[in-house]
matplotlib code that plots the C-alpha trace (Angstrom):
import matplotlib.pyplot as plt

x = [92.1, 94.0, 93.7, 96.4, 96.0, 96.6, 97.1, 96.6, 98.7, 98.1, 96.7, 93.5, 90.4, 89.7, 92.3, 92.4, 88.7, 89.3, 91.7, 90.5, 87.1, 89.5, 91.5, 88.4, 86.9, 89.8, 88.3, 92.1, 92.6, 91.0, 91.9, 92.2, 92.8, 94.2, 95.6, 96.2, 100.1, 102.6, 102.8, 98.9, 100.1, 102.6, 100.1, 97.8, 101.1, 101.7, 97.9, 96.8, 100.3, 99.5, 101.1, 101.7, 101.7, 100.6, 102.3, 102.0, 104.8, 104.2, 102.2, 102.2, 105.0, 107.2, 107.4, 106.8, 110.6, 111.4, 108.2, 109.5, 113.1, 112.2, 110.1, 112.4, 114.9, 113.0, 110.1, 110.8, 107.6, 106.4, 105.4, 103.9, 104.2, 101.8, 103.2, 102.3, 102.8, 105.1, 108.9, 109.3, 107.2, 109.4, 112.7, 111.1, 109.5, 113.0, 114.3, 111.7, 112.8, 116.2, 115.4, 113.4, 110.3, 109.1, 106.6, 105.0, 102.0, 101.0, 98.7, 97.0, 96.5, 93.9, 90.5, 91.7, 88.8, 88.5, 92.4, 92.4, 89.3, 90.7, 93.9, 92.5, 93.1, 97.2, 97.4, 96.0, 98.4, 101.1, 99.5, 99.6, 102.7, 104.5, 103.5, 104.9, 108.2, 112.2, 113.0, 116.1, 118.1, 118.3, 121.9, 124.6, 124.9, 128.1, 130.8, 132.2, 135.4, 135.9, 139.0, 142.0, 142.7, 140.5, 138.2, 137.6, 134.5, 132.6, 129.6, 127.7, 124.0, 122.9, 118.9, 118.0, 114.5, 112.5, 110.2, 108.9, 112.2, 113.9, 115.3, 118.4, 118.6, 119.5, 121.4, 123.1, 123.8, 125.4, 127.4, 129.9, 129.8, 133.4, 132.3, 133.1, 130.9, 128.5, 125.5, 122.4, 119.1, 116.6, 112.9, 111.4, 108.0, 107.1, 105.0, 105.4, 107.6, 109.3, 111.8, 113.3, 114.7, 115.6, 117.2, 119.0, 120.1, 121.3, 123.8, 125.1, 125.6, 127.3, 130.5, 128.3, 126.1, 122.8, 119.5, 115.6, 115.7, 114.9, 113.4, 116.2, 119.6, 122.3, 122.9, 126.6, 129.8, 129.5, 125.8, 122.5, 119.3, 116.0, 112.5, 110.0, 107.8, 103.9, 104.4, 105.6, 107.4, 111.3, 112.1, 115.8, 116.2, 119.1, 120.9, 125.0, 124.3, 121.3, 119.3, 116.5, 113.0, 109.6, 106.6, 103.2, 100.8, 99.0, 100.0, 102.1, 101.4, 99.8, 102.8, 103.5, 106.9, 106.4, 110.2, 108.5, 108.9, 112.5, 113.6, 111.6, 113.1, 116.1, 116.0, 114.5, 117.5, 120.5, 120.3, 123.4, 124.9, 122.9, 123.0, 119.5, 119.0, 115.6, 115.6, 113.0, 109.7, 105.7, 103.7, 105.8, 106.4, 109.5, 109.4, 108.6, 110.8, 113.4, 112.6, 113.2, 115.9, 117.6, 116.2, 117.9, 121.4, 121.7, 123.1, 120.3, 120.3, 117.8, 118.1, 117.8, 114.6, 116.7, 117.8, 114.5, 111.9, 109.7, 110.2, 107.3, 109.2, 112.6, 110.5, 108.0, 111.0, 113.2, 109.8, 110.3, 113.2, 114.1, 117.2, 120.7, 122.2, 120.5, 122.3, 122.0, 121.7, 125.3, 126.8, 124.8, 126.6, 130.0, 128.7, 127.5, 130.4, 132.5, 129.5, 130.9, 134.4, 137.1, 140.6, 142.2, 144.4, 146.5]
y = [72.8, 73.7, 77.1, 79.8, 80.0, 83.5, 85.2, 89.1, 90.7, 94.8, 96.6, 99.0, 96.9, 98.7, 97.3, 93.9, 94.0, 95.5, 92.9, 89.7, 91.0, 91.4, 88.5, 86.9, 87.1, 85.2, 81.1, 80.5, 82.2, 81.4, 83.6, 81.9, 84.4, 88.6, 89.8, 93.0, 92.9, 90.5, 89.1, 87.5, 86.6, 84.8, 82.2, 81.7, 80.9, 78.4, 77.5, 77.9, 77.1, 79.8, 79.6, 83.1, 85.9, 89.9, 92.1, 95.6, 97.6, 100.2, 97.8, 98.2, 96.9, 95.7, 96.9, 95.1, 94.9, 93.2, 90.4, 89.4, 89.3, 86.9, 84.9, 84.3, 83.5, 81.2, 80.2, 81.5, 81.8, 83.8, 87.4, 90.5, 93.7, 96.4, 99.4, 103.4, 105.1, 107.2, 108.0, 106.2, 103.3, 103.1, 102.6, 100.3, 98.3, 98.4, 97.0, 94.1, 92.9, 92.8, 90.6, 88.2, 89.2, 87.8, 90.9, 94.5, 96.3, 99.9, 101.0, 104.2, 107.2, 108.5, 106.8, 103.3, 101.4, 102.5, 102.2, 98.7, 97.7, 99.2, 97.2, 93.4, 91.7, 92.9, 92.1, 88.3, 87.5, 89.0, 86.4, 84.0, 84.1, 85.1, 81.1, 79.8, 81.6, 80.1, 81.8, 82.7, 82.8, 85.5, 86.4, 89.1, 90.5, 89.0, 91.6, 90.9, 91.1, 93.5, 92.9, 94.8, 95.8, 98.2, 97.1, 98.4, 97.8, 97.8, 100.4, 98.2, 98.9, 96.5, 96.3, 94.7, 94.1, 93.0, 91.8, 90.1, 89.5, 91.6, 94.4, 92.1, 89.7, 93.5, 94.9, 91.2, 92.2, 95.4, 94.6, 92.7, 96.2, 98.5, 102.3, 102.8, 99.6, 100.2, 102.5, 100.4, 100.8, 98.7, 98.5, 96.8, 97.0, 99.5, 102.3, 105.7, 107.2, 103.6, 103.8, 107.2, 105.9, 102.2, 104.5, 106.0, 102.9, 101.1, 104.0, 103.8, 100.2, 99.8, 101.4, 102.4, 105.6, 105.1, 107.2, 107.5, 108.2, 111.7, 112.8, 113.0, 111.7, 110.5, 107.4, 106.8, 104.8, 104.4, 105.2, 102.9, 104.9, 103.3, 103.4, 105.6, 103.5, 103.4, 107.2, 106.1, 103.5, 103.8, 103.6, 104.1, 106.2, 107.5, 105.5, 107.1, 109.3, 106.5, 108.7, 107.8, 108.4, 108.4, 107.6, 108.7, 105.7, 103.4, 100.2, 97.6, 93.3, 94.5, 97.0, 101.1, 100.9, 97.5, 95.9, 94.7, 99.1, 99.3, 95.9, 96.8, 100.2, 98.5, 96.3, 99.3, 101.8, 99.5, 96.3, 93.6, 96.5, 95.5, 92.6, 92.2, 90.4, 89.2, 88.5, 86.9, 88.1, 87.2, 87.2, 87.2, 91.4, 91.1, 88.4, 89.0, 92.3, 90.1, 88.4, 91.0, 92.0, 88.8, 88.3, 92.0, 90.4, 91.3, 88.9, 88.1, 86.1, 84.4, 84.2, 80.5, 78.3, 77.8, 81.5, 83.3, 83.8, 83.6, 81.4, 83.4, 86.4, 84.4, 80.6, 83.0, 84.3, 80.9, 79.3, 81.5, 80.9, 84.6, 83.4, 82.6, 81.8, 80.2, 81.3, 81.7, 85.1, 85.3, 84.6, 87.1, 90.5, 88.8, 87.1, 90.7, 92.3, 89.8, 90.1, 93.4, 93.7, 94.8, 93.9, 94.4, 96.9, 98.1]
z = [107.4, 110.4, 111.3, 112.2, 116.4, 117.1, 120.4, 120.5, 123.3, 122.9, 126.1, 124.8, 125.3, 121.9, 119.8, 120.8, 119.9, 117.0, 116.1, 116.8, 114.2, 111.8, 111.7, 112.3, 109.4, 107.7, 107.5, 107.7, 111.3, 114.6, 117.2, 120.6, 123.2, 123.7, 126.6, 128.2, 129.0, 129.1, 132.4, 131.3, 127.4, 129.5, 131.1, 127.9, 125.3, 127.7, 128.0, 124.7, 122.3, 119.7, 116.2, 116.2, 118.4, 117.4, 120.2, 120.8, 121.1, 124.5, 127.3, 131.1, 133.6, 130.3, 126.4, 123.6, 123.1, 126.6, 126.5, 122.7, 123.7, 126.0, 124.2, 121.9, 123.7, 126.2, 123.8, 120.3, 118.3, 114.9, 115.8, 114.3, 116.1, 115.7, 115.8, 115.6, 112.0, 114.1, 114.3, 117.3, 116.4, 113.6, 115.6, 118.3, 115.4, 113.7, 116.9, 117.5, 113.7, 114.8, 117.8, 115.6, 114.7, 111.6, 110.5, 111.6, 111.2, 111.6, 113.8, 113.0, 115.6, 113.9, 112.6, 113.9, 113.4, 109.1, 108.9, 110.8, 108.7, 105.3, 105.7, 107.4, 103.9, 104.7, 108.3, 108.0, 105.1, 107.3, 110.6, 107.6, 106.7, 109.9, 111.0, 107.9, 108.4, 109.5, 112.9, 113.3, 116.5, 118.7, 118.7, 118.5, 115.1, 114.2, 112.4, 108.9, 107.7, 104.6, 102.7, 103.9, 99.9, 97.7, 95.5, 92.4, 90.3, 86.9, 85.8, 87.4, 88.9, 91.7, 92.2, 95.2, 96.7, 99.5, 101.9, 105.1, 106.8, 104.5, 107.4, 108.3, 105.8, 104.1, 106.2, 106.4, 102.5, 102.7, 105.5, 103.2, 100.8, 101.1, 101.0, 97.2, 95.9, 92.8, 92.8, 94.7, 94.3, 97.1, 97.7, 101.0, 101.8, 104.6, 105.5, 105.1, 107.7, 108.5, 105.9, 107.1, 110.5, 107.8, 105.6, 108.8, 111.1, 107.7, 107.1, 111.0, 110.6, 107.0, 105.2, 102.1, 102.2, 102.3, 102.0, 101.3, 97.7, 96.3, 93.2, 90.2, 92.4, 90.8, 91.6, 92.7, 93.5, 97.6, 97.9, 98.4, 98.0, 99.6, 98.1, 100.5, 101.9, 100.4, 98.8, 95.6, 93.5, 92.8, 89.5, 87.7, 84.4, 82.4, 80.4, 80.4, 84.1, 86.3, 88.6, 90.8, 89.4, 92.0, 90.8, 92.8, 90.6, 91.9, 93.7, 90.8, 91.9, 94.7, 96.4, 96.5, 96.1, 94.3, 93.6, 90.1, 89.4, 90.0, 88.3, 84.8, 85.0, 85.8, 82.5, 80.8, 81.0, 82.3, 80.9, 81.1, 83.3, 86.1, 89.4, 90.6, 94.3, 95.6, 98.9, 101.7, 101.5, 101.1, 97.8, 93.9, 93.4, 92.2, 90.2, 86.6, 87.7, 87.5, 84.8, 83.3, 83.8, 83.2, 79.6, 79.4, 80.3, 83.8, 86.6, 88.7, 92.4, 94.5, 98.1, 98.8, 101.2, 104.2, 104.7, 103.9, 106.3, 104.2, 101.1, 98.5, 96.4, 95.4, 95.2, 92.3, 90.4, 90.8, 89.1, 86.4, 85.4, 86.8, 89.0, 87.5, 90.8, 94.2, 97.6, 101.2, 102.5, 103.8, 100.4, 98.3, 98.9, 98.2, 95.4, 94.0, 94.8, 92.8, 89.8, 89.8, 90.6, 87.9, 89.6, 92.9, 93.6, 96.8]

ax = plt.figure().add_subplot(projection="3d")
ax.plot(x, y, z, "-o")
ax.set_aspect("equal")
plt.show()
């Protein structure tokens, strides 16, 4: 069995040691080296040819974002960012994902050793998934031209689930939505605090209003609601008027928030008036929920393999028959709108 060869880049000797020790426990991973800063890392990349890089954000001489941009332009390779659980850390991490990082792992600011140890399996899984990821070319984000006419929609609810690669995938899908889009609920696997920054970023870059979910919030046209990271599951309640329901339960399908929890609630309470889409991501969260939605009469969509950063969640959903239409990422937003549209009005 070929092991995934990992190079760790972090200016803290303690963090380098902890990450090396944690990753080395996994029999499918080999830590081939550790560098304290980008200049040394650059030489080690040339000499060691690692499969995956773990990269700290804040480092001397050149920060992680600058180094990441150089890597993605000159020698594209899978990168997992290691960033602090702070608002500033979240913003920089989102920038890193936009530059082409495959995934990120939260670095705690307190009880670092114990916290990293507790998330050892998650980190190893992210590194192994990154080794299989399809890298996106670094390019300017293209502007999507929205239709000049106003679109009119049926009373439909859109539910979207995503994980690894989902930050940029969601931006691509939502960039097609007009400001009066059908009510939309999203679960994206993220740590606590990161979804606040992500919702703000989507709100700034997209036409609809994008907010982090609050319990009891009404789901209206023109509003996109994002599940709070790590804290609660987002569900949809109500039959006449749809509302957000935040549930502080244990993880489902290995995650909190869980895509399955969202999709199952939509199947129960919205049924045939829903449209479900499962995007790029590691694992199988969301597959059973999307199947329940399809069985309840909803329209269901899965991202195709060629455009998925990690073809895990959409693959399982496709294999179990949950997906009606499998599409490349750039076509999913327009397809959702077509399914929800009634007539075009001037």
